[in-house]
N, C-alpha and C positions, 0 to 999 in steps of 0.2 A: 702030129707034134711038131712038125719043122715049122708050119706056117704057125702055130703058137710062139716060139721061138721067136721069129723073124717079128711080128708083131710087139713082140716086148722089146726087142732092140730099138724101132722104129721109135717106138713111146718114148724109151728113155735117152735116145739121141734129141728127139724133139724136146724134151723137157730139158734136157742138159743146154741144148743150143737157144732154145727160144723161150725159155722162162725169163723175167725180170722181173727183179724187187728193188730195196731202197740199200742198195751198196755204198752208194754213195750220197751226201749233201746236195742240195738242190743248188744249180749254178744262174749264171756265170763266175768264174774267177777271173779278177781283171787283174792284171800286173802290167809293169813298165819295165821296159827292155832293160835285159841285163841281172832282172832281179831273178831269185830261188821261187819256188811254188812247191807248196806242199798239197799232194792232193789225196786227203783222206778220208779213209774208208769207214761203214758203219759196221761196229763188230757183229760178230755171227757166233751165234753157240754152235753152231756144227764144227767140226772138222776138218780143215780148205787144205785140199790134196794139190790142185792146182790153183797157180793164178798167171794172169795174162793179162796185159796191158795192150792198147792198139792204140794208133791215134791215124784219124781220118782212114780207117779200113788196113794201114799198117802196123804190123807189131813190132811194140817198141822192148818188152822185154818178157821172158816164161820162165815160171820158177815150178818145178816139179819135187813133191816133197819123194824122197829124203833130202834133195841137194842140189838138183840138177836146175843150171840158170843158163838161160839164151839172150845174150843182149846182142839188139840193132846195131851195127856196127857205126852207124850215125849219129847215137847214143853212146856211146864210150864215154865216160870220164861224166856224164853229165847227167847220170840217173843214179838213185837208188833206191830198193826196194825193201818193205819191210816183209818180209819172209810168215809173218805171223798173222798181222792185219791186212797186208796187202796194199801198205800204202806208199805211196809212189811221189819221189820226190824229184824236180828236175829244176836244174841249175843253167847259170848264165843265157836267161831266158832271150830268144828272138824273136822277129815279128812272124818269123816261119812257124813259131810254135803256137802260132794262134788256130786253133779247130775244137775238133769233138775226141777228148779220150774215153775210151770204152772200156771197162774191167768185167774180167770174166771171173767165176769162181766156179770151180768143179771139187764138190764135197766127197768125202770116204764113202758115203753112202751111193755114190753114184749119181747123185743129184747137180745140176747145176743150176746157176745163179749170174743175173748179167746185168748189168747199169750203164749209165754214160756220164758226163760231165764236160761241158764248153769251158773253154779258157782263153781267155783276151788278153793280148798282149800290145802293148802302146805305145809308141815315142813320148816321151814329155812334152808338154808345150813350151817351147824356147824361141828367143829372138823374136817378141813380138812386140808388135805396134800398129797407130792409126795414119792412113794417108789421106789426103783432101785437096783440096782445091787450092791452085797457086793463085797467089794476090790478095786482091781484100777481095770479102764476102759483100758482096750488093745487095739489098734488099728485093724481091723479088725477079732473084735470078736463082740459078739452080746449084745445089750444091751436094758433091757424091765425097762420100768417105768408106774407105775401106779396111776392115781389119785384116794387117798380114802377119804370119808368124809361121812357124817351124815345128813342126811335131804332128802327131795324130790330133785333126781335130774332129771333136764330134758334135758338138754345140756350140753356136754362138749367139750371143744375147747382149742387145746395146739398153743402155739405160741412163737417163738423164734425171738427177735429183732424187737416184735412188729409188726412180719409177720403171719398170721394165717398158721400154717403147715397141708398138706394136704396128701393122700397117694401119693408114689413113688414110683422107685425101689427100693429104699431103707431103706423107714418109711412105716409102716404098723401100722392101728388103729384098734381093738379090743376092746368088751364089751364096744360097744356105743361109742367108743371114749376112754371110759376111762383109756385104756391102749394103749402105744406106743412101738413098738418093730421097733428098727434100726440097720440092718444087712445088711453091714456089720460097723461098725461104722469106721469112719475117722475122723483124725487130723481136721478137717475142723469142725467135728461137735459138739466141744467143745464149750460151753457158757452156757450163764443160758436161760431156757426154764419154759416158765410158762404155767400152767394147771387152766384153767378157768371152773366152772362147776356153774352150775346157774339153776335158776325155775322163772317162771313170779314175784316172789315177794321178791327174795333174790338172789345173786352171791357172791362166793369167788373166791380168786385166790392163786394158789403158787407158790411159784417159787423152782426149781432146777438147780441144777451148776453141766454139766456133763466138765468133765477133759477127755481128750482120751489121753491117753499114747503113744508114738510113737517113731520109732528112733532106732537107728542113720542111719543118712544117710550120708556120708562121701566122700569128696572129696578135692584135695590138688591143692592152689595154688601157683603158682611160675613158675619160668625160669626151662627148663630141662637144659640149657647149663650154663658156667658160667669159665670167665677168671680164671687161676692160681694166688692167690692173692687178688681175691675180696671177700666178703660175699654171703655166701649160705643164703638167706631168701625162706622159704615155711611156707606157713600158711595151716593149717589142719582144715577144716570147717566142722563141723557136724551139720546136722538137726538134734534136737531131745529134747523131753520132757517125764522127765525132763533132764537137762543137762548130756552130756556123760563124762565119763574119758578119759582121751587121752592118748596116749603111742607114742613114736617113735620107729621105729627100722631101724638102719641104716647098709647095710651091713649084714644083719642078729644078729646085736647087739643091745641091749636096749641101747637106749638114751633119749632125753628129755623128760619130760613127761608136756607139755603146748602146747597150740594151734601154738604159732609162733616157729618154727623150725630156730636158727640163728648159722650160723658157719662165725667165721670171718678170713680170712687171708686163702683162702681155698687152698688144695694144690692138686695135680693131685691124690693124696692116696683118697681123699674124692668122688670119682668119683662110682657110685653103685646105687644100689635100696634104695628108705629112704619110707618105708612102716608106716602110720600111721591109730593107729587102734582106735577106740571108743566103749565103752559097757557102755550099760543104763542099770541099776541095777535093773530098774521097771519092763521096758518090756524083759530082759533079752538079749537081742540081741546084738551080738557084730560083728562090719563092718570094714572093711579094705578099704584103697587107695594106691595104689602104684605109684612113680613117680620114673622115671629113671634120674638120675643125671650125667651129664658128667662135668668136670672140663677138660679145655683142656689150654696149656702151651700159655704165650704170646710172641710171636715171634717179634726177635729184627732188622728182614729182612725186608726193604720195600715191598711193592707191586712192583709188576712188572710194573703196569701204573705209579707209583711212581718213580720206578728209571728210565724209559724212558724218565719220563721230564724232570728229573735232568739232563740225559745227553745230550740230547737237548739244554737245559740252557746253560751248560757249553761250549758246542761246539760254541752255537749263540756267548755269551760273549769272548771267545777265538778269533773269526774273527773278532769282532768290535775292538778289543784290538789290532789286528793288521794292521788292517786299520788305524787306529790313529795312532800308533808308526811310518807308512810309510809318512802318510801324514805330522806327525811334523818332522820329517828327513830331508824330502825333502825342506819343508819351513826353517826350519835355516841351513841348509847347506852351510857354506864358500863358495865364488869362488876361482878356482885354480890357478889365473893369479900371477906377481908378482906386483902387484900396492901396492906401501906403502900409507898405509892411515896416513894424518897430521891433526893433529886435529887443529882446527884455534877456537878460541872464537870469540864469536859473539861479535861484535863492537856495540855499542849503541850510536846514535846522531854523528856519525862519517861520514865523506864519502871520501871515497878512489877513486883517481882517474885513472881509465882504460883507456889505449890508445884505442883507434877505428881501427874498420879495415882502415876508410878513411885517418886517418894522418897516418899510417903505409903504404900507397899508397906514391911511390913516382915516379919520371918520367923515373924510369928503366922500362924500355921492362918488360913486361909479360912472363918474362923466369926463368924458376926454375933454383935457384943456392943453391948448398950445401953447408951450413956455420956453426960455431958452435953455438952449444945454450948459449943463453944466459946466464947468473949465476942466480941463484934463490934469487929473491927479499928478503932483509930481512925483518925478523919477527917484524911486528908492534908493538910498547909498549901496554902494558895490561895497558887498564883502570880500574879504581876504581870500584868496582859493586855497582851498584846502590840498596838503602835499599829496596826499593819496587820493585824489578824486580828480578823474579825466573831465574836463571840462567840456561842455557842447553847449552852442548857442541855440537858444531857443526862439525864434520867430514869429511874433503873432501878429494877429491882424486888429488892428486898431480903428474905428470909426472916427474918423475926425467928425 
């Protein structure tokens, strides 16, 4: 009988002390220094007879129904307990309040339940800035940048153009990402960088502007050959920050100090080497580019193709002219016989009787006889010219 009672007591003690249930919501709970926190419980359907809170194994407060309360002296004035639900309020938190809080319920049935939750107390992030190298940043050198701030820093993130930076061939992060090393610095690394430090209760962002000085990289734009009398135009292009100082040297002699080199009415003696030199006073780099220029004489002689075309055209024109003259001469050449041309004016509205062949025939035999020619006909009188008629002379050939 006694052994049975002992077994029951052991089982009860194990149940009361060892059983764990959902008395508290999941954690952790994050608060900043100086704030208050309420550790709430999950309501229970059973009547609670004893409530106990422990912090990292040390009892904070104990309540035994109907009204016995025990408070750790270190928490006097800083804790409040809800005797019905078991909720615990902690006031004016310090960093030392971070840790594990355990709640134990003992019900009127004699059974017990236990749960715990984690509380984290942080100092807010304040007085935050970024430090970088002193002096000018030169391309291909190394730059080290560090986030510095007070408070509890849980994470550090670097950004550029709202994009998170990560370790790469040229970027390395040290000291929990608080330090960023860029090696080598490139001109493309210029810009604004943000360092964001934070903890669960606060965050802060600082901005740092990086300017990488570089160059000059020099090249010359322009033709290499010019006609005599034309203008020589050459442009010196330098990729540099800050802007470089530009000087020209022509055939070893100093010339203009400008990006654009112009020579009006070029001469043959302007042929030679044109050198553009750029100097960056910050990087200390001096760079040059050289272009060879040739000024050639303008030739007055036409090219062989043009001359051949002109020769063919002249020959063709001469042939056409000779053929044209030949046909004109042949068409308008006068006959070589001794025919006398006698102009006879046109007779309008007048009939002239001309003997026909039949009338000339007589009763004589058809025998050829040589006789004297008849005298020429008398010239008819000239009639007045009609007013509305355009006269034209008609020339007839008469046989004397």
